[in-house]
N, C-alpha and C positions, 0 to 999 in steps of 0.2 A: 689367678692361677693361669698357666697358659695352656691355651686348650690344645689338645694333641695337633703336632704340627703336620696336620694330613693335608698338604697340597694336593696330592693325588685326588683326594676325596671331594676337591673342587668342581673336576671335573663329573664325580659319580653325583654330585648334589643336583646335576641336572637333568635327574632320570625318574625318582622315584614317585614323584605326586603324579605324572599322568598313567601309572600303573593301578591305582586303586579304584577309578569309576570302570575301569574295564572289566573289574573282577565279577561284573553282573554273571559274565558267562559260567561263573563257577556256582549259581545259584542252580536249585534244582528246576526241570522242566515244568510249562505249567499248562495245565488241560484246557479242552474246548473249555471249559466253566470259569476259568481263571483261577481252578485250585491245583496247588501242588499235587502230583501224583503221589501216593504212599511209599514211603521208603521201604527197600528192600529190607528184608531181616537179616541181623548180621549173627555169623554164626559164631564170632568169639564170644568167648564171657565177658559178664559186666565186669566194669574194673572199678573197686572200692578207692575213691582217693581219700588221700589222708586230711585230716582236719587242719592241721599244720605243718608246715615244711619244717626240715630238720636241716643240720651243718651250719656250715657260716658264709658270710659274705666279706670280701675285701670292696674297698671302693677308695673312690678320692673325695677328701671332703676341703675346700678352700675356705677360708674364714681369717677375717683380718690381714690380708695382703698376702697370707701363708696357705700351701697346700699340703696336705699330709696324705699318708694310707692309713685307713682306720679298718678295725675289724669288727663285725657283729654277728651275733646270732641269727638265724634264717628267721625269727621271729622278730627282730629288731631291738633285743635286749644285749646287755654286755659290750658296748659300745667300748672300743680300745684303741688309743692311737698308737699305731705300730711304728711310724719313721720316728716321729718327735725329733722333727730339725726343723731350723727357721727358712730353710732354703724351699724351693719348689719341688715336691715330691709328687710322682703322679703316674696312671698308667699301669696298673699294678696287674701281674699274670700270673697265674696259679702253676707250678709246676705239677707235670703228671700225679705224682704222688700225694701232692698237696701237703708237702713238709717246708717248701719254700715259694718266694714271692720276688719275682722279679719286678722292676720297676724303672722309670725315668726320674732323672733326678739334676737340677744346675746348681746344687751344693758346690761344686768345685768352680762352678762360675759359667758354665754353658752344659747343655743337656746331654747327660753319660747314661750308660744302663748298668745297674745294681742289682744285686739279688741278696734278699735276708731270709732269716728263720720265720716261719708261721706267727713266730711270740715277738716278732721285731728284734730279735736279736742275730749276732754274727754279721752283720752288712758287710756285704765284699763289694769294691768296686769292680766291674769286670772290663770296661771300655777305658782309655786314657787317651783320647784324640785332638791332639794339638791344632790340626785344621779343618775339623769337621763338628757336626753335631748329630746325635741320635734321635730318632723318632721311631715308634712301632704303630702297628696297625691292628690290634696293639702287638707287644710283644708275643712271640709263638715259640712255646717250647718243642723241642724234638720230642717222639713219642717214650722215648727211654730215660727223659730228662737230664740229657747229657750236653746237650746245645740249645742254642734261641736262635732264632731268627729277626734281625731288625734292619730297619733301613738307615743309611750314612746319608745325609747329606754334607755337602761343603760348596763353595763359592771358589771359583778359580777365575784369572784375569780379570777379576774386582768386580765382574758383573754377571756370569754365567754360573747358574746353581744347578749341580748334578745330583742325583740320588742313584743309591747303590745298594743292593741287597747284600747283607753279612751274616756269615755264621758266627758265634759269639759261644766260647765256651764256657758251661756252665761253672767251672770251676776255676775260672779267672787267670787262665795259662794261655787266652789270646783270643784274637777274632782275625778273620779272612773273608775277603769277597768269596760270593757264593759260586762265581766262576771267574774266570782269567780273561782279559782283553775286551772290555767293555768300551764301545767306543763312546767318543766324547758328548756325541750328540744325542745317544741312548740316557733314558732315566728309568730305572727299574724300581718298583713299590709294592706294598700289599703284597708280600710273600707269605705262603703257606706250605706247611708239609703236604705231601701227596704221596708220599713213602717213606720210607726208613732213611735213603739218602738223595732223597727227589725233591725239590721244593718248586712250586709253582708260584708263579708272579704276573703282575699286569707290569706289562713293558712298553713304553712312549718310544716309538722308534718314525723319527722327521714327522710325519702327520697324524698319527693315528695311536692308539692305545690297543694293544693286543696282549691275549694270555700266553704264556709261554712255559714251561718247564724245562728244568735243569738237573743233572747230575750233581752233587755236591763236591767241589774240587778240581776236578779235572772235566767236568762236562762241556759240551757247547747248547746254547738255548735250542730248543725243539719248539716249534710254532703247534700252539694246541689250538687256537682259534685266532684268526688271523683276517681280517676283513677292513679295507680302508673307509668303507662307507659306513661300516658298523664299530663303533669303538666299544670295547670292555670295558664297565663301570666298575663291576663289582663280580666276585666269583668265591665260591666254596666249594670245596671238594667234600663228595658224600661217600661213605661207607656201603651204598645200596649200589652193588656193583662197580662199573667203574665211572661213575657219573661225576660230572662237575656243574653244578648249577651256575649258569651266566646271567648278567645284567648288561644288557647292551642298547644303546640307541640308535637310530637312523633318523634322516633328515628326507622329507618330501616336501614337494611345494603345495601350499594350501591356496586357498580362493585368491588370497591379497598377499601372503607372504612364505616365508620356510616355516616350516611346523616341524617339531621334534616328538618323535614317537619312541618310547622305552620297551623293550622286548625281554621277556621271561624265555629261559632256554633250559632244559638239558641236554648236556653232552656228554656221549661215551666217548671218553678217551683213547679207547681201545681201536673202535671201527669207525669213529666220527660219526654215528648216528644221530640226530637230534630229535628233540621233542620239543615244539614250540608251543607257547601258550596263544589261542588263535587271537585274542583280544585282550588288551593290557592299556587300550590308552585312557584308560581313566585315571591313572596315576601319573602324577607330575613327572615329568622327564628333567626337572631342576631339583629333584627332592636327591636327599643323602642316601645311599645305600651302605649297609654294616650289616653282611649277612652272616649267622651264627648258626653253626651247624649245631645239631642237637646230640647229647653223647651216644645215643643209638642210632645217628646217623641218616635217621629216615625223614628227618623234619629240618626246616630251617626257618629261622625266627630274622625280621628285621622290620626298623621305622619304615614308613611311606606315608607319603602325602597325597591325601586323592584331590584332584583339582578342583579348586574353590572352596575345599574342604580343610580338614583337621591331620594332622598328624599322628597317627596311628601307629599300634604293636601289631605285625600280620604274621602269621606262620604258614609255611608251605610245605603242604605234604607231598613228599617225594613219590610215598606209595599208594597215593589213592587211587580208585578205580579208574583203568584205561580208558574208559569211555568219556570219562571228563576231563582227558588228558593232565592238565597240571590244576593241583587246588590251592587255591587263596583263601584263608579264613581271618577277618579281623580278631584280635584277642582283647582291645580296649575300644572304647568311647570316652576317651580321657582326652587326648588332645595334648601337641605339643612334645612326643615322645623323642629324646636323643639318643645318640651314639649306640655302640652295640649293646643287644640284651646278652643277659646272662642265662644258661639253663642249670638247672639244680640237675645233679649227677643221676637221679631217677627219671628226668626229662618230664615231670609232671607239673613243673613252676618254671615260669622265666620272672628274672627282677631285671629293672630297667630304671631309667630316669627320664623325667617328664618335670617341665615348666608350666605345668597345670595350675599349680597352687600359685603361682608367681616368681618365687625363684627355685632353682632346679633341685628336686629331691630326690629320693630313693624309692619305689615301689615295687610292689610283686603280686603276679597273677597266677593263677591256676589256667594252665591249658590242657586241652585233650588230647589224650597219646596217639587215637587215632581218628581220622577224618569222618566227619558225620555232618549229612545235610542239615541235623535238626538239633545241634550243638548248641546250648546256651552260652553266653559271654557269661567270665566270672566277674566279679565287682573286683579291680584291683586294690591294693591294701597299701596304703602310707607306711614306709617304714622309718622314714628321719625326718626330723622338723630341725630347720637350724637356719641361723641369720645368714649364713652364705649361701655356697653350691655343694652339694652330694650328687655325684656321678662318677660314672666309669663301673659299676658295680659288677661283679665277678664271684661267682659259685664254687666255693671250695670243693676239689676233685673228693 
């Protein structure tokens, strides 16, 4: 199965392992006797967690040289092959109302964007590009379900590859660049909707990757976070104020060679004020970053690798107490977690893939709704068992 054509993520893969060890700063302070001080009483009412998740999950299954989009209930039952095609179908993305699934497929000979009903019927090809190929980060639906964001990659002059962010009409009526006049030396990728008609994206400009935003159609890209010495590896917009979560890295001279440091920060897009995690050097800066915002907008999930450690699933609590600055909490002790995790609509569960059992399979795990210094880890539940790979899970809204 073709993996997501995320060349933009190769840079991002350089980051996350260096952040995990540094998460020690998130632990409660120790008293003089080596004991943690008692946690302050929480005035919020206790939350009763459900015994079983609800809803449905779409994912990609690779088997016998072919990949298809599958659907299953949130408890792992009622497995259905939705796309049923000998080609490579992958990267499912739910529409906001949960009635359609956009995906990528090479059934026409190269990667194009398609959409189908949640039942697998009424498949519609949205793009037909004779020059380029399409890939997602994953594919991003507009809040009103009328459009999607995708990245178009093409080669010119036989050896130069360029990527652009496009807006695709969900009814198949056309597709166009997010903005006009992109220079040949520029590459744009990883788009996200940051407003009804505004798109944020990572853009490579000659020597560094930065964060930009632009109005769809006739806008000019505006710099949101641009530092030549601190490239942006990943970002996710938050509904908590005007915040954007950023993953960046910087280079410094060590005792014998240059060393790379990963950095986590929250940026207010309105006034430029930043909140940075004081020490995230424990996560490997060569790690992959796949930030996924919770439906309520107050948490971000991502996989990250600890230096000389395992790749686990972490949650970043954006609304944690200010005296702790940023709160990172591991959610698994499984290892080999891959790709973008998916949130349940109520924000109480995460679904993800892991190679901990050998081949890649789908798991789910219950997560706390609020940051707590004493929250216990829940045991992940394996949802699929197949001879191939099961990955790219996404929860139906």
